[in-house]
C-alpha positions, 0 to 999 in steps of 0.5 A: 662301154666296156666295163672291167672288174678287178676282183670278184670276191663278195663285193665284187661279184654283188656289184656284177649280179646287181648292176646285170639284174637291175638292167644297167650293164649287159653281160657282154660289156663285162671282163672280170679277174680275180686272183683265184680264177675260179671265182671269175669263171663261176660268174662266167657260167652264171651269166655266160656273156661275161668275158674272163681276162687278165688285169692287163686286157681288163684296163686296155679294153675297158671304158670303165673299171672297178677295182674291188681288191683289198687295200693293201693290194690297190697300189701295187695295181695301179701303179704296174698299170698307170699308163694303161688308164688313160685320162678317157678312161674311169677307175672306181674302188670300192674300198673305203681307206683309200680316198680319190685324193690318193687315186688321183694323185698316181693317175692321169684317168677320172677318178671315184669311190663307190662304197656299195652294200649287199643290199644292193643286190635287191636292187635297193639301199644306199651306194657311197660316192666320192669323186675325186677333184679332176673326175670328168662330169660325163663320168659323174653321170655315168656312174650315178645314172649306172647305180640308181639302177641298183641302189641310191647314190649318196655322195658324201665327203672324205671325213664321213665316209667310215661312218656311212659305211658302218650304216650302210655296208656294216648294217646289215651284218650288225642287224643280222647279228643282233636278230640272231640273237635275238632269236636265239634267246627267244628260242632257249627261254621259250617254247618257240622253234628256231625255224619259227622264230627265224621266219617270224624275224625275217617277216618282222624286218622286211614289213619294217622296211616298207613302212620306212619305205613307203614313209607311213612312219619315221623311226621314233614314230613306229617306236611310240606307235608300238610302245603303248604306255605301260605295255608289254613293249614298254617293259622290253625298251626299258631294258634295251635302254639299260643293256645296249647304252653306249654299245653303237658308240663302242661299235662306231669307236672299234670299226674307226680304230681298225679304219686309222689302221687301214689308212695307215698302211696305204699312206705308206704305200701312196705318199700322201 
């Protein structure tokens, strides 16, 4: 099976690297392109078997095509090349504002949406999958099997796309920010140095992930085990309860507002 990737920015590159490292796809199966050619060439240098080509040739010569460009750039590419996206092929968009129904409104091939996470680079985490009504069952199996090598594929419906993406895809950035803030504040008011605080925080996050992965604790039970009544942790939790109240509600409101704006842009392009 030949696989094309249109757009090798951050997520396009992460997908390519993860699929190769996870032995889901060999470099020789990939044909890639990018608006800035140097980015595609850089990946080719990392994996010499990869072919760098143009959009037209990639769609013609690929069975499965990942389109990893900005939402507003997808519709023009599809309209220009829809005659090449024949019924036997499958196109996967990785952008959340464009629905599989919109893809199907202009294409005759099988369509799917896969929302990856930076965590997939470590062959872990979740990929969110939504399949078109006319997506061939064989393509569903191929996609799910492929993604299983780098993640836990989870099929979702359109109505929870944004919040699921906030948790899975944006979540690492959100918690990275919070952890950095924890480190900076620890350094600013105690004698700990930045390198030590960073190392301790990183190891804490890794260990916490392992506890959850191995089902030793749930999130509530983990908190309960550490938070001894009347202890130091409890005092810290009291502060967090006051300071972070409705914080994530505001985060979700902000991301959904931006999502709404992006949807309005692509709705004008697709007409639905």
